N, C-alpha and C positions, 0 to 999 in steps of 0.2 A: 504494500499499500504506499502511496506517495505520502511523505511526511512533511512536517513543518519546515524542515531545512530546505526542501525543494521550493516551497512557496516563498520563503524568505529570499532565497537566491533569485528566483524569478522576479520578485518584486524589485530587488536592487537593480537587476538588469533592465527592467522596464523603466525605472526612474532614470537610469543613465541614458537610455534610449530617448526618453522625453526631452532631457536637457540637450543632448546631442542633436536631436531632430530640429528643435527650435533654433539652436545656434547655427546649424547648417542651413536652415531655411533662410536665415537672415543674410547669408553670404551668397545664395543663388537667386533670390528673388529681389529684383531691383525695386525698391519702394519709390513712391512718388517724391519728387523734389520737395523738401520741407517748406520752401517758400510758397509752394502751390497748395499746401495743406493747412487747414485750420481745425484744431480740436473742436469737436461738437458732440452734442448728445441728442437723443430723441426718445419720446415716449411712444410705446406701442402696446398692443394687447388684443384680446378677443373676448367675446361674450357668447355663451351657449345657453339658450333657454328653450323650453318646450311646453306644449299642452298635450296631455295624453289621456287615452281612454283604455281602460282594461276591459276588453270585450267579455272575457270569461267571467270575471267577478263583478262586472257592472259598476265600476267607479271611475271617476275622472279627477285629474289634478293638473296644476301648473307647477313647473319645476325650473329652478336655476341649476343647471348642471355644472357650469364652469365659468369663472372669470379669471383672466390673466391680465395683470397690469405690470408692465415692464419698462425699464429704462436702460438704454445702451449708450455708453460714452466712448467715443473713439479718441484715444490719446494721441496716436500716431497713425499713419496709413496702415500699419500692421497690428498694433496693440490696442485692446479695448477692454472695457468692463461691461458686464451684463448682469442686471439684477431683475428678478421676476417674482412677483407675489401671485399665489394661486389661491382662489377660494372655490372649492369644488366639492360636490356631493354627487358623483356620477353613478347614480343607482339605476342603470338602464334595465329595461325588461330583458330577460324574464325575471329580474330581481326586483323590479320597481314596486316596492312595498313601503315606501316612506323612509325616514331616517332623521337624524339629529343634525340640524344646521349649526349647532354650537361647535366652536373649536375646529372649523374646517378651513381656516385661512392660515397659510404658512408660506415659507419661502420655497419656490420651485427651482430657481437657479440663482446663484450668487457667485460669480467666478471672474477670473482674469482670463483673457483669451488672446490668441495670436492667429492671424489669418494672412495667407499669401497665395501666390498662384498655385503652388503645389502642396502646401502644408497648412494644416489647421491644428490648434492645440487649445485645450481648456483645462483649468485647474481650479478646484474649489467644489462648491455644490453645482453639479453639472447635469444637464439633460443627456441621457445616454443615446446610443445609436440602435437600441434594441429593435425599434419598429418604425423608424422615421421613413424608410423606403416604402414599407407597406402602407403607411398613411398617405404617402404621395400617390400610390396606386388606387387606394380605396376612395380618396378624395372627399369623404364625408365623415370626417372625424367628429363633427358636431352631432351627427346622427348616432354614432356608436363608436366605441374603441375598436382597434384591430385586435386580432386573436391574442397575441402574447400579452398585451396590456389588459384586455378584458378578462382573460382567464388566469391572470396573475402568475405568469411564468417567471418574471423578473421585474424589478423596479424600473421605472422610466426616468428616474433621476436619483442621484446618489452623490456622496462625497468621494472625490478621487480625481483622476486625470484622464483625458482622452486625447489621442493623437490620430489625425487622419492624413494620409499621404495619397496624392493623386499622381500616379505614375504617368498616365496619359489621359486624354479626354475620355477614354473608354474604360479605364481600370483604376480603381481606388481601393485602399485598405484602411481599416480603422482598428485601433488597439485601445483598450481601456482597462484600468485597474481601479476598482472602487470598493467601498466598505462591504457591499454585498447584499444588504437587506433593506436598502432605501434610506432616505434622509430622516425618517421618523424613528429609526432604531439606532441608538448610540452604541457603538461597538468598541470594545477594548480587548478583543480576543485574538488579534493577529490573524484573523480570517478575512480574506479578500475575494472579491469576484474578479476573475480574469476573463476578459471578453475580447474576441477578435472577429472581424468581419471583412468581407470583400464584396464590392459591387462591380459588376461588369456590364457595360453597354455593348452587347454583341453587334448591334447595328442601330440605326435610328428608330427601329421599331421594337427591339427586344432588350429588356433589362433583366439581369439575374443577380441574385444576392444569396450569399451563404453567411451564416452567423453561428458562433459557438461560444459558450461561456461555461465556467465551472467555479464553484465555491465550496470549500470544505468546512465541516464542523466535526471535530474529532477525527474519526477514521472514515467518515462517510462523505462522499463528494456528490453534491447535486449538480447536474449539468443540463444545459439546453442546447438543442440543435434546431436551426430554422433554415429552411430553403425557400426562396421566393422566385417566381418567374412572372414578368410583366410584359404585356404586349400593348404598344401604343400606336394608334392610328388616328387619322384626322378626325373621325367622327365617333370613335369609341376606344375604350381601353379595357383590358381584361387582366386581372391579377389572380395568381394562385400561390398558395403557400402551405407548407407542411411544417408542423411543430411537434417536437418531442422533448419531454423532460424526464430524466432519470433520477431516481431517489428523491421524489418530491418531499419538500419540507424535511429533508435529511432522514427520511425513513427508508431503510434499505429495501430494495426490490419493489418500491411503490412508484410506479411510472404512470405518466399520462401523455396522451398524444392526440393529434387531430389535424384537421386541415380546414382551410378557408378559401373561398373563391369569391371574387366580386367583379361586377361588370357595370360599366357606365356607357350610356349611349347618348350622344348629343343630337337632339332634334334640330335645334337652332342655337344661336349664341346665348340665349337666355334659358332655354328649356332643356332638361336632361332627365332621362330615365336611368334608374340604378337598381341593382339587386345584389344580394349577398347570401352565401350559404356557409354555415359553420358546422363542422362535425366534431364533437368533443367526447373523448373516451379515456378510460383508465383500465389498467390491467387487473387481473385477479392474482394476488400474491399466493405463494405456496401455503397450503393449509387454510386458505380462505375459501368460503363457499360463494362469495360474491365479489364484484369489482370494488376495490377499496374506496373509490370516489364516485360510485354510481349515482348517488343522489344529486350530483352536479353534472353528470354525463347527459348528452342529448344532442339535439339538432336545432339550430337557430336559422331561420329564414327571414330575410328582410327584402322588401320590394317597395319602390317609391318613385316619386317624381320631384325634381328640384327646380325651383325658379330663381333666377338671379334678379333680385329686385333692383339693385344698383351694384356697382362694382364691389362694394364692401359688405353687402348684405345678401345672404342666401336663405331661402325658405324651402323646406322639404316636407311634403306630406308622404307618410310611409306607413306600411302595414308590416307587422312582424309577428312571427309565431315561434313558440318554443315547445318542442316535443321532447319531454323527459324520457331518458332511457329506462328509468325505473317507474313502474306504474304508480307506486305510492307517492312519487314526487309530483309537484305541481306543474302541469303544462298550462299553456295559455296563449291567447291572441290579444294583440294590442294595436291601437292606431295612435300615431304620433304626428304632431305638427311641430317640427324643429326649426329654430331660427339661429343663425350665426351672424354675428357682427364682428368684423375684423377692422382694427384701426391702428 
């Protein structure tokens, strides 16, 4: 079994690579002339809200799903600071059963960053690369999270560092070392999440991505593998991804896996049809008579239409159904009217 010494050595090597990468980037990427650059900052963010109807149980509600309020300050052409507050209670169907809006505001990102033609780096409380490419393909983050985020395979932000290197316009790599359990869990156990990913643009129509991470607690290693393939055309795009987690929550031989596919069809510049299908499954460990996570296994289907009200406001009317794998678990049908405001 891989021990603590291995993780400590790997961490040191990653930190050295981070320092070397940024230093090297500064020597190969010619920045703008300082006299042409003026330090400046900007405020940006987004707001997700919805009205929803639980068709199965016959109740309706309005919800604030997420508010992001951020400030980015550019010190030099390459160096910047980014801070973002998040207020979110993203309790989407099939879970939409209410919740506590108290204590839901926290920091989502608070970091120093470096960006150049080929290199990017962030250090501090950072957003990870876990599912950013999938969100670009899905295009409806305000309607629902993508697979790895929705089914809690790994945190989407954490304390640590991230390095991205673009070898060509078609190939890029990303490496991250983070605490491992998200920014809400303070860790002092020398256990880190090591993540690596690669994105390939095979041509102007096809994008592929592979991602893997691992984090150990004691002698048990939890790991994720994600593969994604996306097709982009003028009037539609199609995304497909496969996800697998080994030793979920550091329980040996407790695994879960599944896949997700999503389709967007543009009718005109303002109108778009979209659909999504998720399959969520877990295994049956030895000596078990049932799948360990079967109460959360099932099939999610979403279909809807989006209207671009103005450039920064999107409105989506959609229907979704959840078919639970276990008959004793709740299945249901829902109608949502989602709104996203980006500023």
